N, C-alpha and C positions, 0 to 999 in steps of 0.2 A: 301473656305477660308472666315472666318468672316471678315467683313469689319467695319470701324468705331470703336465704342467702344469695340466691340468683339475683333477686331484684336489688339487694344492697350492693352487690358487686357491679351491677350494671349502672347504678347511680353514681358509685365512686368513680368508675371508668368515664362517665359523662363529665364529672367534675375535673378529671385530669385532662380530658380533651379540651375543655373550655379554657382551663388554666393555661395549658400550653398554647393555644390559639391566642390568648391575650398577650402572653409573653412574646410570641413571634410575630404579633400584629397581622395575624391572618384576617382576611375578610370573612364575614359571616357565611357567605356563599362558598368560599374556598374551604372553610372549615367543614361544612356540611358535606361538600362533594368529596373531600378527602376522607371523611368518616365513612361515606357511602362506598366508596372504592375499597376501603380496608374491610368493610362488612362482607364484601363479595369474595373475599380471598380466604381459603382454607389453608392454615399453616401446615407445614411438614413438621410433625413433633421431633424428628431426628435432626432437623437442621440446627446450626449453631446459633446461639443468641446474637443477633446483630448489634453493632455498634451504633451509637448515636441515639438521642433520646427520641427524635421524631420517628426514626425507624421502628424503635423499641415500642413506642405508642401504638403506631399502626400495627405492629405484629400482635400487640396485646388486644387490640379491637378485633383482629381476625381470629385470635384464639377465642375470644368471647363468642364470636359467630359460630365458631366450630363447636363450642361446648354447650351453647344455648339453642343452637339451630335457629329455626325462623323466629323464635322469641326475641333474639338479639335485635331484630328490626325495630324495637322500641327505643333502642340507643339513639337513633336519628332524632326522634322527637324530643327525647330528654336533652340532647345537646342543643337543639334549636331553642328549646324553652329558655335555657340558661343563657343563651347568647343574646336574648332580647334584653334591652335596657329596661330596668324596673319602670322607669317613667313611661316609656313607650308601651310596655305591657299593661300598665294601669290605664292609660288613655284608651288603648283598644279594648279594655275589659277582658283581656286574654288570661284566663286562669285555667291552665292546662289540666287535663283530667288524669288522675292516677289510673294506671291500666287496670288495677283490680277493681275500682269503682266502675270503669267502662264496661269490664267483663260482667260484673254483677248486674248492672243496669240493662245490659242487652239481654241477659238471661231472664231477668225479671219481666221485661217488656214482652219478650217473644213466647214466654212459657204458655203452652196451650194453644198457640196460634196455628192455624191451618194454612199452610203456604202454597202458592201455586207452583207448578213446575219450574218456572223461571222467576224466582223472586227478585226483587229490587229493593235494596235498603240504601239509605242516604243519610249523611251528615251535612246539614247546610252551613255548617261553620266548622270545618274539620280540624283546623289547627294543626297540631303535631300528628294527627291521624290516630289517636288512641281509640275512638270508637270505630273507625274504619277497620282497624286491626281486630277489635273485639267482635264486630259483626262478621268478618271473614272466618275468624276462629270459631265463632259459634256454629256456622255452617259446616265448617270442617269436621267439627266433632260429631256431627250428624251425617257423616258419610260422604260429604262433598269433597272433591278434589281441591287442592289448593288453588290451582288456576281457576277452576269453575267457581270457587268461592269468591275469589277476587272480582270475577266478571260480574258478580251480583252486587257489588259495593260501588256506590257513588258518593261524590262529595263536592263541596265548594267552600272556598274561603276568599275573602277580600284581599288577603296578602298573597301575592304570587309565589313567595318563597315558601309559605306555609303549604300551599297546594303542591308544590314540588316535593316538599319533604313527606307529605302524606302519600303521594303517589309512589315515591321512591320506597317508603317504608313498606307498602303493600307489595311492590315488586320484589323487595328483598324477602319479605315473609313467603311469597309464593315460589321464590327461586326463579323467577323470570329473568332471562339474560337482558332483555330491553324492557321498557315499560311505556312504550308509545301508546299501547291500547289502554293501559291503566290511566295515563294522563289524559286521555280523550274523555274519561269519565269522572277525573277529579279536576275540576276546573277552577280558574280564579274568576270569581263573580260575587256580586252582592245580591243575595236572594231577596232582600228587603227592598231593593230598588223598584220604583214604580215601572211596571210593564216588563220588568226583567224576569225571564225564565231561562235559566241556563240549560235546561232539558226540555224543550218544547215537545208536547205531546206524551211524555213520559209520566205514568203513574206509579207510585211507589207503594210498596207493602209495609213499610216502616220507616219513620223519620226518627233517628235517635242521635242526640248530641248534647253539647255543652256551649250554647251560644254566648257571646260576649256579655259580660255584666257591665252595664254603663248607667250608673246612678246619676240622674239628671239635677241632683242637687250639689253635685261635686263639679268644680270648674274643670278638672281634668278629664271628665268623661262626658260633659255636656255635649248634645248633638249640635252640629253647626247649622248655620241659617239655611244652607243648602239642603241638609238632611230633613230639617223641619219643613221646608217647602215640599221636599218629596213626600213626606208623610201627609202633608195637607192634601196633596194631589190624590192620595188614596183614601181621603176622607178621615184620616186619623189627626183631628185638630184639636180635640178637647182633652188631650192627655200629655200635657207638657212635662210632667215628672214621671212619665211611664219608663221604667227601666227598659232598655233596649232588649234584654233577654226575653222579656214577656212578648214583645212584638213578633218573635220567632214562632209563638205558639199558633196563632190564627194562620200565619204564612205556611207553616209546616202542614197544618190541616188541609191547606190548598193542595199540597203535593201528594198526598196519599189517596188511594182509592177507597170506595166504601169498605168499611170493615177493616182498613189498615190502621196501624197504631202510631201514635206520636208520643215520644218521651224525651223532654228536654230538661236539663238541670236548670233550676230556677232559684233565685233567692226566695227565702221565706215569705218576703213581703208580697210576692205575686199572689199568694193565697188570700191577702187581706187588704193590700193598699188600695185606697180610694182610686187612684189614677189607673189601677189595673182592672178596675170593675168591668170596663167595656170589653176588655179580652175575656174575662170570666164569663160574661153574658154570651159572648160569640161562641166560646168553646162549649158552654153547656147546651147552647141551641143546636150546634152541629155535631156534637159528639157526646159519648158516654165517658165519664171518668171512671176508669176501671182499676186503677192502681195508684199507690203513692208510696214513694221512697222518701223517708224523712231523716235527715242526719242531725243528731243532736250535737255531735262533735264537730270541731273545724275540720274541713276536708282540704281546703285550699290554704295557701299562705295568707290570702286577704282574709279579713275578719268576717266576712259575709258568711251567713249560715245558709245552708242549701237544702232543697228538696227536688223531687222529680215527680210530677204528676204524669200519669200514663193515661192517654186517651185512645178510644176507638171511634173512628169516624162513622156517624150513622148514615143510613142510606136515604133518610128523610129528616126534615127540620124536627127537632125535638122540643117539646113544651116542658115547662118547669113541673108540671103535674104528671108527666108521663112516668110510667114505672121505670126504675133504673137498677142496674146491677149493683150488688154490694161492692165497696171499694177495698180491694186488697192492700194490705199495708205492710211495709218492711221498714225497718229502722236501722240506723247505725251504718258504719262503714262496711260491716259484714252483711248487710241486708238481711238482718235477722227478722223472721216472721213474727208478726203480732196479730191481733184480733182484727177482722175486717170491721169497716165502718159503713153506715149508711150514706148514700150519695148526697151531696149538697142539694137543698131544695131551692137555693137562690144563689146568685152571685155573691151575696153578702154572707153566706154561710159556710164558705170553704174552710175559713179558719177553724171550724168545728172539727175537721178532719185531724188536726194535730193536737186538740185541747188535751185529751188524755195522755198523748205521747209526752207532753210537757208536764204531766202531773197536775193539771188544772181540773179541780172538781167540776162535775156537770151540774148546771142549775138550769131552771126553765123560768125565765122572767118575761115571756112575750105576752103581747096582748094587753098592755097597760097604758096609762097615760105617761107622758115622758117629760123629762126635764125641759124640753123645748116648749111644753104647754105653759111653763111659768117663768122662762128666762130666756135671755139671748146670750150668745157667746161669740167671742172674737179672739184672734191671736195674731200678733204682728208677724211680719215676714221680713225679707231683705230690707226693704225701704225703712221700716220701723226700727229694725235693729241697728243698721249703719247710721240712720238719722240721729240716734242717740250718742254715736261716738263724738267725742269732744265736748259733750255736755255732762258727762259723768265724772264725778270726783270723789275722793275719800272723805268721809265725814270725821271730823275731829271735834269731840265734845268739849275739849279744853279750849278750842279756838272758834267756837261757834260765832261770836261776835266779829271774827276777823275774817270769815269766809266772804269773798268777793263773788257776788252773783249778778246777773243781768237785771233781774227784777226783785230779788230777794225772796222769790218763791222756789222752794226745793221740795223734792219728793224722794222717798226711798226707792231704790231699784231693787226688785225682787227676781232672782233667777231660779230655775228649777231646783238647783242644788240647795236652795235655801228653804224649800217647802218640805215639810213633813206632814203626816196625818194631823191635821188641826194644830199645826204649830209653824211659826216663821222663824228661822234662825237667824235672821238679819242682825248683824252686830256680834253674833256668838259664833258663827262659821264663816270662814272666808268664802268669797264668791269670785268667779272669774268672768269678766266681760271684755270682749274685744282684746283677748290674750293678755289682759292685765288683772292682777288679783288685787281684791279689795276686801277689807274686813267689814265696812260699812258703806257700800256704794250709794252716792246721792246723785240725783239728776237736778241740774240747773234748768229748770222748765223755762225760764225766760230766754235761753239761748236757742231754743228751738224754733223752727220756722215751718211754715206751709203746712203741708198735709201731716207731718210728724207732729207739729205742734197741736193741731187739731186732734189727732188720734190720742196723744198723751192726755190732752185736756179731758177727753171723753172718758178716759180711764180713771181719773182722779174723782171717784164717787165710791160709795160703799158697794162692795162686790165679793165674789169668790175669786180665788186663783187656784188654778189646777196645774200641777206639774205634769210633764211627760217623761217617758223612759224610767218609769218607777216600777217597783215590785207589786205594789197595791196602788189604788188611786189615792192620791195625796191631794188634799184640798185644805186651803186656809182662808179664813174670813178676814176681809179688810173692812173693819167696822167704821172706820172714819174716812176712808177714801183717800189715803195718803201714799199709796204704793203704785209704783210703775211696773207693769209686768214686762220682763225682759224675754224677747223671742227665744223659745217657742211657748212660754207660759200662756195659758188660756185664761181670759178673764170672762167670768160669767156674770151678767147683770140681770138683777132681778129686784122686785119690790123688797125694801129693807126687812119687812116682816117675813119675807120667805128665806132670807140668807141663811139661817141656821138650820131650817128645815132641809134646804137643798144640801147643805154641807153634811148633815146627818145622813141623807140619802147616799150622797157620793162616797161616804165612808163605810157604808155597809159591806161587809165581807162578800156577801153574794153578788153585789154589783161589780166588785173588783174581779170575781171569777167570771162573771157574765162578759165583762169587757175584754179580759184577756183571752177568753175563748173566741172572741170575735176578731181580735187584732193581733194575736200571737205571730211574731215574725215580722211585724212592721217596725219594731224598735232595733237598736244596735244589738241588744241582748236578746237572745231567742225568747226568753220568758218574762220580758218587761212589757209593761203597758205603755203604748204611745197612741195617744187619742188626738184626733183633730177636733176642732171646735164644733163642727157639725155632728161628730160622734158622740161628744158630750151630751148635745141636745138630745140625741136619739136614745140615750140610757133611760130605762123605765123608772117610774116612781112607785113607792109602796101602796098597797091597797089598805092596810090597817092604819087609819089617820090617828087613832088613839095612841098606838105604839109609836108612830112616827113623831108625835108632839113630845113624848117622852125621850125619844132619841135626840130630837132638837135640843132639848134641856141639857142632856148629857153631852152633846157636842160643845155647847157653849161652856160647860163646866171643864170639859177636857182641855179646851182652848186656853183657858186662863189658870190651868193648874200646871204643877211641876213634879217631876220625879215619880215616886211610886203612886202618888195620888193620881196624877195624870194618867198613868198605865192602868189603874183601877177603872178610872172613867172610860178609857177607851175600850177596856174589855166589855164593860157594861154597855156601852154604846154599840159595839159589834153584835153582841147577843141580842140587844133590843131591835136593831134595825133588821137583822136576819128574820126575827120574829115578824117585824112589820111587813117584810116581803114574803111571808109565808114559807121561808126557807128553814126547814127542820133538820137538815142533815148536819150533824156536829163536825164532821170533816171539813166543811166550808170554813167555820170560824177557826178551826184549828190551823187550816192551811193559811189563812189571812194573818192570824196572830204570829205565826212563824215568819212571815215575810215581811211585816210592817217595820 
């Protein structure tokens, strides 16, 4: 793919093609076929400029093909991407890969690999063909002819037009007059389909690509009932919220021979998400994690942050205690080399691979008692969230006696945005619930019914509330049991005597560093903490109980203080609780203080 000015010009040309096609109401297929035809022509530089915008546009495409040579084959994928309706692109999870990223990932994945005389590479979700072109180009730069390079590249996509675009782009890159042989290797197929094998009997040396991202918590990308049944047929039944991209990892491992490599772009969450644990278990058992690309900046138009773990299939089942190679790591769009890291020792420790890349200090808090030894935790979900709609109203202190409720019993609704470290900003900061903004949201408890009423009733006791999607762990104490947690706020229930102790523990700087090191990538922001209720209970407790008691007292004082006094108590609390945990690294406190 051309870089710099060449890439810019090619993108502008793709914009012109799409704009013209929309104006003339060309079909998607017609636009792509016209572009492909124009790319096959070499203009006569001495010929007069033709009249008519359409002719001029086709001539411009031909000139780009003449100037850029085989690299202009990327134009077809660029045009195809822009022709997709944004809604369709989102539903498919189709985020097309920039050519420079594809080139870098292929180079990173295949560096040092000894290939057979007739290697086979495949992209199981090839889209516009960026990775197919990158793999063919990688072979060509190592002495292979273009036609031989194309013969080593295979691909599949569930969209027949995408597979046509990929095959045609490869044929254009190779300068092949027809592309029937290419089409035979670039097929329209769903590699995740139960029993489906587009290439029976074929083993590949590398699987590299960018599978569809389909977050199962978003309506536009949730799997259909038929797809869920299909996953169930393959034994994948306990991962309802697993992103589709992660499903391609074990499937791709099935496609490679022993010693073969798999590198697929993934959301950061694959490294840490609870529902991806089974995938991490499977990959760690059958392969070695040998590399990681971690993008700290946005790569795609979508807000999701991405990475690409690189696996090498083992020739026998691996145990978690088996010796593993170090994990080579590169960062950013330029794939800049950074220090290697030790291989994860379990499916729960993959997040540690990115801890230092996000600037999170390293702490060691394993082998202790946990919050779950003293408390339980829960968080509402869809039913609890939507069950409150219609029962939430704005509190008006001047009209308290005029508020009409079903039973007269009301409670404050607390959202994540209202929680700070040992402070509840209810009534001082606006909160949004069900797309409505409130300054002081209240819940009419008497209007609730059934399961939701029972759930809310169970929350109206003294407890802790823990926010999610935060820079540090933010916890607040509900001393009187008058607050209703709004999904996804986590309610931690414990004996009243333990509430301040647990609040102090959760507010320890080293515990925030420990948590972010385990879950970095699960939140909307790459460096935010998003804990599930189960993960809160798994957090360790301090060993120094005397210092812990001092911390509990400071937590209570910080909770009731304001302004500069509150900040002094928080500083003292952070230092005291780090001491209670045995964390003596001052950079941990400094990191926490700068973020809170």
